[in-house]
NUKEVEX-132720 format. One record per residue (C-alpha): residue number from 1; residue in three letters; chain; y, x, z. Coordinates in steps of 0.5 Angstrom, whole numbers, plus 500, padded with zeros to 3 digits. Example, Ala and Ser with C-alpha at 12.3 -4.5 7.8 and 13.67 -1.06 7.14 Angstrom:
residues 2
num | residuo | cadena | north | east | up
1 | ala | A | 491 | 525 | 516 $
2 | ser | A | 498 | 527 | 514 $
END
This chain:
residues 499
num | residuo | cadena | north | east | up
1 | met | A | 500 | 500 | 500 $
2 | lys | A | 505 | 506 | 501 $
3 | asn | A | 503 | 509 | 494 $
4 | lys | A | 505 | 502 | 491 $
5 | met | A | 511 | 501 | 495 $
6 | arg | A | 513 | 508 | 493 $
7 | cys | A | 512 | 506 | 486 $
8 | leu | A | 517 | 500 | 487 $
9 | asn | A | 522 | 504 | 490 $
10 | gln | A | 522 | 509 | 485 $
11 | gly | A | 522 | 504 | 479 $
12 | phe | A | 517 | 502 | 474 $
13 | gln | A | 519 | 506 | 467 $
14 | asn | A | 520 | 500 | 463 $
15 | pro | A | 527 | 496 | 463 $
16 | ser | A | 524 | 490 | 465 $
17 | tyr | A | 523 | 493 | 472 $
18 | pro | A | 527 | 496 | 478 $
19 | ser | A | 529 | 503 | 476 $
20 | arg | A | 535 | 508 | 476 $
21 | tyr | A | 538 | 504 | 470 $
22 | gly | A | 543 | 499 | 474 $
23 | lys | A | 543 | 493 | 477 $
24 | gln | A | 541 | 489 | 471 $
25 | ala | A | 534 | 492 | 472 $
26 | phe | A | 533 | 488 | 478 $
27 | arg | A | 534 | 481 | 475 $
28 | pro | A | 527 | 480 | 473 $
29 | val | A | 525 | 481 | 480 $
30 | gln | A | 530 | 477 | 483 $
31 | gly | A | 527 | 471 | 478 $
32 | leu | A | 520 | 473 | 481 $
33 | met | A | 522 | 472 | 488 $
34 | glu | A | 526 | 465 | 486 $
35 | glu | A | 520 | 463 | 482 $
36 | asn | A | 515 | 463 | 488 $
37 | pro | A | 514 | 456 | 490 $
38 | ala | A | 507 | 458 | 493 $
39 | gly | A | 510 | 462 | 498 $
40 | arg | A | 506 | 468 | 496 $
41 | pro | A | 508 | 475 | 498 $
42 | thr | A | 513 | 478 | 493 $
43 | met | A | 510 | 484 | 493 $
44 | glu | A | 503 | 481 | 491 $
45 | val | A | 507 | 478 | 485 $
46 | leu | A | 510 | 484 | 483 $
47 | leu | A | 503 | 488 | 483 $
48 | glu | A | 500 | 482 | 479 $
49 | ser | A | 506 | 482 | 474 $
50 | asp | A | 505 | 490 | 473 $
51 | his | A | 498 | 489 | 472 $
52 | asp | A | 499 | 484 | 467 $
53 | phe | A | 505 | 488 | 464 $
54 | lys | A | 500 | 494 | 463 $
55 | leu | A | 494 | 490 | 460 $
56 | leu | A | 499 | 487 | 455 $
57 | leu | A | 502 | 494 | 453 $
58 | asn | A | 494 | 496 | 452 $
59 | asn | A | 493 | 491 | 447 $
60 | ile | A | 499 | 491 | 443 $
61 | pro | A | 497 | 494 | 436 $
62 | ala | A | 503 | 498 | 437 $
63 | val | A | 507 | 503 | 441 $
64 | val | A | 512 | 501 | 446 $
65 | phe | A | 518 | 505 | 447 $
66 | arg | A | 525 | 506 | 450 $
67 | gly | A | 529 | 511 | 448 $
68 | tyr | A | 537 | 514 | 447 $
69 | ile | A | 541 | 515 | 441 $
70 | asp | A | 540 | 523 | 442 $
71 | gly | A | 533 | 522 | 440 $
72 | ser | A | 530 | 523 | 447 $
73 | val | A | 525 | 518 | 450 $
74 | asp | A | 524 | 516 | 457 $
75 | phe | A | 518 | 511 | 456 $
76 | phe | A | 512 | 511 | 452 $
77 | asp | A | 506 | 507 | 453 $
78 | gln | A | 499 | 511 | 453 $
79 | lys | A | 498 | 510 | 446 $
80 | ile | A | 503 | 515 | 444 $
81 | glu | A | 498 | 520 | 445 $
82 | ala | A | 493 | 517 | 440 $
83 | met | A | 498 | 516 | 435 $
84 | thr | A | 502 | 523 | 435 $
85 | gly | A | 497 | 528 | 439 $
86 | tyr | A | 502 | 530 | 444 $
87 | pro | A | 502 | 528 | 451 $
88 | arg | A | 506 | 523 | 453 $
89 | lys | A | 510 | 527 | 459 $
90 | asp | A | 512 | 532 | 454 $
91 | phe | A | 517 | 526 | 451 $
92 | glu | A | 518 | 523 | 458 $
93 | ser | A | 520 | 529 | 461 $
94 | arg | A | 525 | 530 | 455 $
95 | gln | A | 521 | 537 | 453 $
96 | arg | A | 520 | 534 | 446 $
97 | lys | A | 525 | 529 | 443 $
98 | trp | A | 522 | 523 | 438 $
99 | thr | A | 527 | 526 | 433 $
100 | asp | A | 523 | 533 | 433 $
101 | ile | A | 517 | 530 | 429 $
102 | val | A | 521 | 526 | 424 $
103 | phe | A | 520 | 529 | 417 $
104 | glu | A | 526 | 532 | 415 $
105 | glu | A | 527 | 529 | 408 $
106 | asp | A | 526 | 522 | 412 $
107 | phe | A | 531 | 524 | 417 $
108 | glu | A | 538 | 522 | 414 $
109 | ala | A | 535 | 515 | 412 $
110 | val | A | 533 | 514 | 419 $
111 | lys | A | 540 | 515 | 422 $
112 | gln | A | 543 | 510 | 417 $
113 | ala | A | 538 | 505 | 419 $
114 | phe | A | 541 | 506 | 426 $
115 | val | A | 548 | 506 | 424 $
116 | gln | A | 547 | 499 | 420 $
117 | gly | A | 543 | 496 | 426 $
118 | leu | A | 550 | 498 | 430 $
119 | lys | A | 554 | 494 | 425 $
120 | thr | A | 550 | 488 | 424 $
121 | asp | A | 546 | 484 | 430 $
122 | lys | A | 544 | 491 | 434 $
123 | ser | A | 537 | 491 | 431 $
124 | tyr | A | 533 | 494 | 425 $
125 | val | A | 527 | 495 | 422 $
126 | arg | A | 525 | 502 | 419 $
127 | glu | A | 520 | 506 | 416 $
128 | tyr | A | 519 | 513 | 415 $
129 | arg | A | 514 | 519 | 416 $
130 | ile | A | 513 | 523 | 422 $
131 | arg | A | 509 | 530 | 423 $
132 | asn | A | 503 | 529 | 429 $
133 | arg | A | 501 | 535 | 433 $
134 | lys | A | 496 | 537 | 427 $
135 | asn | A | 502 | 537 | 422 $
136 | asn | A | 499 | 531 | 418 $
137 | phe | A | 504 | 526 | 416 $
138 | leu | A | 504 | 519 | 419 $
139 | trp | A | 508 | 513 | 416 $
140 | ile | A | 511 | 509 | 422 $
141 | gln | A | 514 | 503 | 422 $
142 | glu | A | 520 | 502 | 427 $
143 | arg | A | 522 | 495 | 430 $
144 | ser | A | 528 | 496 | 435 $
145 | gln | A | 533 | 493 | 439 $
146 | ile | A | 540 | 497 | 441 $
147 | val | A | 542 | 495 | 448 $
148 | cys | A | 550 | 496 | 449 $
149 | asp | A | 554 | 495 | 455 $
150 | lys | A | 560 | 490 | 455 $
151 | ser | A | 564 | 495 | 452 $
152 | gly | A | 560 | 496 | 446 $
153 | lys | A | 557 | 503 | 448 $
154 | val | A | 550 | 504 | 447 $
155 | gln | A | 546 | 504 | 453 $
156 | tyr | A | 539 | 505 | 450 $
157 | val | A | 534 | 503 | 444 $
158 | ser | A | 527 | 499 | 446 $
159 | gly | A | 522 | 497 | 441 $
160 | ile | A | 515 | 499 | 438 $
161 | phe | A | 512 | 503 | 433 $
162 | phe | A | 507 | 501 | 428 $
163 | asp | A | 502 | 506 | 425 $
164 | ile | A | 502 | 504 | 418 $
165 | thr | A | 499 | 510 | 414 $
166 | ser | A | 493 | 506 | 412 $
167 | arg | A | 498 | 501 | 409 $
168 | lys | A | 502 | 506 | 406 $
169 | gln | A | 496 | 510 | 403 $
170 | thr | A | 494 | 503 | 400 $
171 | glu | A | 501 | 502 | 397 $
172 | glu | A | 501 | 509 | 394 $
173 | ala | A | 494 | 508 | 391 $
174 | leu | A | 496 | 501 | 388 $
175 | gln | A | 503 | 504 | 385 $
176 | glu | A | 499 | 510 | 382 $
177 | gly | A | 495 | 505 | 379 $
178 | glu | A | 501 | 501 | 376 $
179 | arg | A | 504 | 508 | 374 $
180 | phe | A | 498 | 510 | 370 $
181 | leu | A | 497 | 503 | 367 $
182 | ser | A | 504 | 503 | 365 $
183 | ser | A | 504 | 510 | 362 $
184 | ile | A | 498 | 507 | 358 $
185 | phe | A | 502 | 501 | 356 $
186 | ala | A | 508 | 505 | 354 $
187 | ser | A | 504 | 510 | 350 $
188 | ile | A | 500 | 505 | 346 $
189 | leu | A | 502 | 506 | 339 $
190 | asp | A | 500 | 499 | 337 $
191 | gly | A | 504 | 493 | 339 $
192 | ile | A | 503 | 489 | 346 $
193 | ser | A | 506 | 482 | 348 $
194 | val | A | 504 | 478 | 354 $
195 | ile | A | 506 | 471 | 353 $
196 | asp | A | 506 | 465 | 358 $
197 | leu | A | 503 | 458 | 357 $
198 | asn | A | 510 | 456 | 354 $
199 | phe | A | 510 | 462 | 349 $
200 | thr | A | 515 | 466 | 353 $
201 | ile | A | 515 | 473 | 352 $
202 | val | A | 514 | 476 | 359 $
203 | gln | A | 512 | 483 | 358 $
204 | val | A | 512 | 488 | 352 $
205 | asn | A | 511 | 495 | 350 $
206 | pro | A | 516 | 500 | 347 $
207 | thr | A | 512 | 499 | 340 $
208 | met | A | 514 | 492 | 340 $
209 | glu | A | 521 | 493 | 341 $
210 | lys | A | 521 | 498 | 336 $
211 | trp | A | 518 | 493 | 331 $
212 | tyr | A | 522 | 487 | 333 $
213 | lys | A | 529 | 491 | 335 $
214 | gln | A | 533 | 486 | 331 $
215 | ala | A | 531 | 481 | 336 $
216 | leu | A | 532 | 485 | 343 $
217 | pro | A | 531 | 483 | 348 $
218 | leu | A | 524 | 480 | 347 $
219 | ile | A | 523 | 479 | 354 $
220 | gly | A | 525 | 472 | 356 $
221 | lys | A | 525 | 469 | 349 $
222 | lys | A | 519 | 465 | 345 $
223 | cys | A | 514 | 469 | 341 $
224 | tyr | A | 515 | 465 | 335 $
225 | glu | A | 523 | 466 | 335 $
226 | ala | A | 523 | 473 | 337 $
227 | his | A | 517 | 475 | 332 $
228 | his | A | 518 | 470 | 326 $
229 | gly | A | 525 | 467 | 327 $
230 | arg | A | 522 | 460 | 328 $
231 | ser | A | 524 | 454 | 332 $
232 | glu | A | 517 | 452 | 333 $
233 | pro | A | 510 | 455 | 334 $
234 | cys | A | 506 | 458 | 328 $
235 | gln | A | 500 | 454 | 329 $
236 | pro | A | 496 | 458 | 324 $
237 | cys | A | 498 | 464 | 329 $
238 | pro | A | 492 | 467 | 333 $
239 | ala | A | 496 | 466 | 340 $
240 | tyr | A | 497 | 459 | 338 $
241 | arg | A | 489 | 458 | 337 $
242 | thr | A | 488 | 462 | 343 $
243 | met | A | 492 | 457 | 347 $
244 | leu | A | 488 | 451 | 345 $
245 | thr | A | 481 | 454 | 345 $
246 | gly | A | 482 | 459 | 351 $
247 | glu | A | 478 | 464 | 346 $
248 | pro | A | 480 | 470 | 343 $
249 | his | A | 482 | 470 | 335 $
250 | ser | A | 485 | 475 | 330 $
251 | asp | A | 488 | 475 | 323 $
252 | thr | A | 492 | 479 | 318 $
253 | ile | A | 499 | 478 | 317 $
254 | pro | A | 505 | 481 | 313 $
255 | leu | A | 510 | 485 | 317 $
256 | lys | A | 517 | 482 | 314 $
257 | gly | A | 523 | 487 | 314 $
258 | asp | A | 530 | 485 | 316 $
259 | asp | A | 531 | 481 | 309 $
260 | gly | A | 525 | 477 | 309 $
261 | arg | A | 521 | 481 | 304 $
262 | thr | A | 514 | 484 | 306 $
263 | val | A | 514 | 491 | 308 $
264 | gly | A | 507 | 492 | 311 $
265 | trp | A | 501 | 489 | 314 $
266 | ala | A | 498 | 488 | 321 $
267 | asp | A | 492 | 486 | 324 $
268 | val | A | 494 | 481 | 330 $
269 | his | A | 489 | 480 | 336 $
270 | ala | A | 490 | 475 | 341 $
271 | phe | A | 486 | 475 | 348 $
272 | pro | A | 486 | 470 | 354 $
273 | trp | A | 490 | 472 | 360 $
274 | leu | A | 487 | 470 | 366 $
275 | ser | A | 489 | 469 | 373 $
276 | lys | A | 485 | 474 | 378 $
277 | thr | A | 485 | 469 | 383 $
278 | thr | A | 483 | 463 | 380 $
279 | gly | A | 480 | 465 | 373 $
280 | lys | A | 485 | 460 | 370 $
281 | met | A | 489 | 462 | 363 $
282 | lys | A | 496 | 464 | 365 $
283 | gly | A | 497 | 465 | 357 $
284 | val | A | 496 | 470 | 352 $
285 | ile | A | 495 | 478 | 351 $
286 | lys | A | 497 | 479 | 344 $
287 | tyr | A | 495 | 486 | 341 $
288 | ile | A | 498 | 488 | 334 $
289 | arg | A | 496 | 494 | 330 $
290 | asp | A | 500 | 496 | 324 $
291 | ile | A | 495 | 497 | 318 $
292 | thr | A | 500 | 498 | 312 $
293 | tyr | A | 497 | 505 | 311 $
294 | arg | A | 490 | 503 | 311 $
295 | val | A | 491 | 497 | 306 $
296 | glu | A | 495 | 502 | 302 $
297 | ala | A | 489 | 507 | 302 $
298 | glu | A | 484 | 501 | 301 $
299 | gln | A | 489 | 499 | 295 $
300 | thr | A | 489 | 506 | 292 $
301 | val | A | 481 | 507 | 293 $
302 | glu | A | 480 | 500 | 289 $
303 | glu | A | 485 | 502 | 284 $
304 | ser | A | 481 | 508 | 283 $
305 | leu | A | 475 | 505 | 283 $
306 | lys | A | 477 | 500 | 278 $
307 | asn | A | 479 | 506 | 274 $
308 | leu | A | 473 | 510 | 275 $
309 | gln | A | 469 | 503 | 273 $
310 | lys | A | 473 | 503 | 266 $
311 | ala | A | 472 | 510 | 265 $
312 | leu | A | 465 | 509 | 266 $
313 | lys | A | 464 | 503 | 261 $
314 | gly | A | 468 | 507 | 256 $
315 | thr | A | 464 | 513 | 256 $
316 | val | A | 457 | 508 | 256 $
317 | lys | A | 460 | 505 | 250 $
318 | ala | A | 462 | 511 | 247 $
319 | leu | A | 455 | 514 | 248 $
320 | ala | A | 452 | 507 | 245 $
321 | asn | A | 457 | 507 | 239 $
322 | thr | A | 455 | 515 | 237 $
323 | leu | A | 448 | 513 | 237 $
324 | glu | A | 449 | 506 | 233 $
325 | ser | A | 453 | 511 | 228 $
326 | lys | A | 447 | 515 | 227 $
327 | asp | A | 442 | 509 | 226 $
328 | pro | A | 446 | 503 | 223 $
329 | tyr | A | 440 | 499 | 222 $
330 | thr | A | 439 | 498 | 229 $
331 | ala | A | 447 | 497 | 230 $
332 | gly | A | 448 | 491 | 235 $
333 | his | A | 441 | 492 | 238 $
334 | gln | A | 443 | 496 | 245 $
335 | arg | A | 449 | 490 | 246 $
336 | arg | A | 444 | 485 | 245 $
337 | val | A | 439 | 488 | 250 $
338 | val | A | 444 | 488 | 255 $
339 | gln | A | 446 | 481 | 254 $
340 | leu | A | 438 | 479 | 255 $
341 | ala | A | 437 | 484 | 261 $
342 | cys | A | 443 | 482 | 265 $
343 | ala | A | 441 | 475 | 264 $
344 | leu | A | 434 | 476 | 266 $
345 | ala | A | 437 | 480 | 272 $
346 | gln | A | 441 | 474 | 274 $
347 | glu | A | 435 | 469 | 273 $
348 | leu | A | 431 | 473 | 278 $
349 | gly | A | 437 | 472 | 283 $
350 | glu | A | 439 | 479 | 283 $
351 | thr | A | 446 | 481 | 286 $
352 | pro | A | 452 | 482 | 281 $
353 | his | A | 452 | 490 | 283 $
354 | tyr | A | 445 | 490 | 280 $
355 | ile | A | 447 | 486 | 274 $
356 | glu | A | 452 | 491 | 272 $
357 | gly | A | 447 | 496 | 273 $
358 | met | A | 443 | 493 | 268 $
359 | gly | A | 448 | 493 | 263 $
360 | val | A | 449 | 500 | 263 $
361 | met | A | 442 | 501 | 263 $
362 | gly | A | 442 | 497 | 257 $
363 | phe | A | 447 | 500 | 253 $
364 | leu | A | 444 | 507 | 254 $
365 | his | A | 436 | 506 | 254 $
366 | asp | A | 436 | 508 | 247 $
367 | leu | A | 441 | 514 | 248 $
368 | gly | A | 435 | 519 | 247 $
369 | lys | A | 434 | 517 | 239 $
370 | ile | A | 440 | 522 | 238 $
371 | ala | A | 435 | 527 | 238 $
372 | val | A | 431 | 524 | 233 $
373 | pro | A | 432 | 525 | 225 $
374 | gly | A | 436 | 520 | 222 $
375 | glu | A | 432 | 519 | 216 $
376 | ile | A | 426 | 517 | 221 $
377 | leu | A | 430 | 512 | 224 $
378 | ser | A | 433 | 509 | 218 $
379 | lys | A | 426 | 510 | 214 $
380 | pro | A | 425 | 503 | 210 $
381 | ser | A | 417 | 503 | 210 $
382 | arg | A | 412 | 504 | 216 $
383 | leu | A | 412 | 510 | 220 $
384 | ser | A | 407 | 515 | 220 $
385 | ser | A | 403 | 517 | 226 $
386 | tyr | A | 407 | 524 | 226 $
387 | glu | A | 414 | 520 | 225 $
388 | phe | A | 412 | 515 | 231 $
389 | asn | A | 410 | 521 | 235 $
390 | leu | A | 418 | 524 | 234 $
391 | ile | A | 420 | 517 | 236 $
392 | lys | A | 416 | 517 | 242 $
393 | ile | A | 421 | 523 | 245 $
394 | his | A | 427 | 519 | 245 $
395 | pro | A | 426 | 516 | 253 $
396 | gln | A | 425 | 523 | 255 $
397 | ala | A | 431 | 526 | 251 $
398 | gly | A | 435 | 520 | 254 $
399 | tyr | A | 433 | 522 | 261 $
400 | asp | A | 435 | 529 | 260 $
401 | ile | A | 442 | 527 | 258 $
402 | leu | A | 443 | 523 | 263 $
403 | lys | A | 439 | 526 | 269 $
404 | thr | A | 445 | 530 | 272 $
405 | ile | A | 450 | 524 | 272 $
406 | asp | A | 451 | 521 | 279 $
407 | phe | A | 451 | 513 | 277 $
408 | pro | A | 450 | 508 | 282 $
409 | trp | A | 444 | 506 | 279 $
410 | pro | A | 437 | 509 | 277 $
411 | val | A | 440 | 509 | 270 $
412 | ala | A | 436 | 516 | 268 $
413 | leu | A | 430 | 513 | 271 $
414 | ala | A | 430 | 507 | 267 $
415 | val | A | 431 | 510 | 261 $
416 | leu | A | 425 | 514 | 262 $
417 | gln | A | 421 | 509 | 263 $
418 | his | A | 423 | 503 | 259 $
419 | his | A | 417 | 504 | 254 $
420 | glu | A | 412 | 505 | 260 $
421 | arg | A | 407 | 499 | 260 $
422 | leu | A | 403 | 496 | 267 $
423 | asp | A | 396 | 498 | 264 $
424 | gly | A | 398 | 505 | 263 $
425 | ser | A | 398 | 505 | 255 $
426 | gly | A | 406 | 506 | 255 $
427 | tyr | A | 410 | 513 | 254 $
428 | pro | A | 412 | 518 | 255 $
429 | his | A | 408 | 519 | 261 $
430 | gly | A | 403 | 513 | 261 $
431 | leu | A | 405 | 510 | 268 $
432 | leu | A | 402 | 504 | 271 $
433 | gly | A | 405 | 498 | 274 $
434 | his | A | 406 | 500 | 281 $
435 | asp | A | 410 | 507 | 279 $
436 | ile | A | 415 | 503 | 274 $
437 | ile | A | 421 | 501 | 277 $
438 | arg | A | 424 | 494 | 277 $
439 | glu | A | 430 | 496 | 272 $
440 | ala | A | 425 | 499 | 267 $
441 | lys | A | 420 | 493 | 267 $
442 | ile | A | 426 | 488 | 265 $
443 | leu | A | 429 | 493 | 260 $
444 | ala | A | 422 | 493 | 257 $
445 | val | A | 421 | 485 | 256 $
446 | ala | A | 429 | 485 | 253 $
447 | asp | A | 427 | 491 | 249 $
448 | val | A | 421 | 488 | 246 $
449 | val | A | 424 | 481 | 245 $
450 | glu | A | 430 | 483 | 242 $
451 | ala | A | 426 | 488 | 237 $
452 | met | A | 422 | 483 | 235 $
453 | ala | A | 427 | 477 | 234 $
454 | ser | A | 432 | 482 | 230 $
455 | his | A | 431 | 485 | 223 $
456 | arg | A | 428 | 492 | 222 $
457 | pro | A | 429 | 497 | 216 $
458 | tyr | A | 421 | 497 | 215 $
459 | arg | A | 420 | 489 | 216 $
460 | pro | A | 424 | 483 | 217 $
461 | ala | A | 426 | 479 | 223 $
462 | leu | A | 419 | 476 | 226 $
463 | gly | A | 423 | 471 | 230 $
464 | leu | A | 424 | 469 | 238 $
465 | asp | A | 417 | 464 | 238 $
466 | gln | A | 413 | 470 | 236 $
467 | ala | A | 417 | 475 | 241 $
468 | met | A | 415 | 469 | 246 $
469 | ala | A | 408 | 469 | 244 $
470 | glu | A | 408 | 477 | 245 $
471 | ile | A | 410 | 477 | 252 $
472 | ser | A | 407 | 471 | 254 $
473 | gln | A | 400 | 474 | 251 $
474 | his | A | 401 | 480 | 255 $
475 | gln | A | 404 | 478 | 261 $
476 | gly | A | 401 | 482 | 267 $
477 | val | A | 398 | 487 | 262 $
478 | leu | A | 403 | 490 | 259 $
479 | tyr | A | 409 | 486 | 262 $
480 | asp | A | 411 | 484 | 269 $
481 | pro | A | 409 | 477 | 270 $
482 | ala | A | 416 | 475 | 274 $
483 | val | A | 420 | 478 | 268 $
484 | val | A | 416 | 475 | 263 $
485 | asn | A | 417 | 468 | 266 $
486 | ala | A | 424 | 469 | 267 $
487 | cys | A | 425 | 470 | 260 $
488 | leu | A | 420 | 464 | 258 $
489 | arg | A | 425 | 460 | 262 $
490 | leu | A | 431 | 462 | 259 $
491 | leu | A | 429 | 462 | 252 $
492 | ala | A | 425 | 455 | 252 $
493 | asp | A | 431 | 452 | 256 $
494 | lys | A | 436 | 455 | 250 $
495 | ala | A | 439 | 457 | 256 $
496 | phe | A | 440 | 464 | 253 $
497 | thr | A | 442 | 466 | 246 $
498 | phe | A | 444 | 472 | 242 $
499 | his | A | 451 | 473 | 240 $
END
């Protein structure tokens, strides 16, 4: 009891208790004495109040303090030691001031917050860094009240310190993430617009501002106004369709200059902008890529391809005309074989590219006859076995001429094989059916039908009926059955005629 009385006589180190800080400090004690209707001893009430106060301090998630304008502190609760690593007595004995551990770079801001508090309601909240005993940084939030006497002179400052280091680290991580994403957003060379459900632009990257500088500032404007100079939404626009469906959409659109002329092309992609919390659509993210260079490159390639195709056709016809100039009696034979071969390929369901290749093969299938003496080609009577053997070299001769040319079709091989037959009775190599390419099988039927239907120096035309009988009789033996049936359909239905 003597120790407890000594404690009370010396005063508690808190402004709410009797102490050396003047008569004001006795008012709470007087209140307790007045509010003791049960007649309990005042000392018991005080001790109980002391216990409750300490219990309250221990459970507050902050450090309670009382300090002065010079940075000294004469009261800290016990948690200051866990926060800073320094003994509480170092501060309360004034061996160490609180301002001694405030981070130098933050000191001026701390001072200004105090000055501002004096000018207003004598309270302030400030956040700054301190160094603990291990020289590590801690972020502190201080919430303080400045207490002045009647003349306005500052007596002391009381308040609490919160350790907000964890929160600050989280904020810094979030800010770093924001800076990282913002730097990426700003550095993307494609255009990006974020548009709300009212078509209002809420964010754009610098690329969009560069493309639509005539409409700056873009943020706050309707996208159809800023991007297209319209007064209502562009209904075919991918962003509009995404608004309606909630699904991604894309399109290719022209880029317009200030005078309204098309100056380029762009791919436009629209994606739903969803709320992270509700998952509901908040608007649209519009991504625009300038593809002018790609379109121009594709147009250049397409034009070059057309020129190459034109040159190829011209070369093929020139080669065919060279042969026909040597063998006037077969003039038109190659052209008519082309007509029938292409019609057969179409009847068989082949692609346009395949049919185009059949045309090239048809024009060049007899190119090797350049190597055959002209008098044999134009001989008006039946050929001898020796002369026929000379004729038989033309597939190989044609192959030798064409084999080094990189056609997009097997032209040289088709020329080599167009006189081969399924049973191996053909020439020049006596191949069996499974070794003969499909293009050569089509050429074989077209060549035979045209030859029989046309006039030759050594005989008159035999006619289409006899030609049909020939291929029908030998289908599956000499000629491919599918090709023969396609030819018979074309000729029987009068779907094809030579011209």
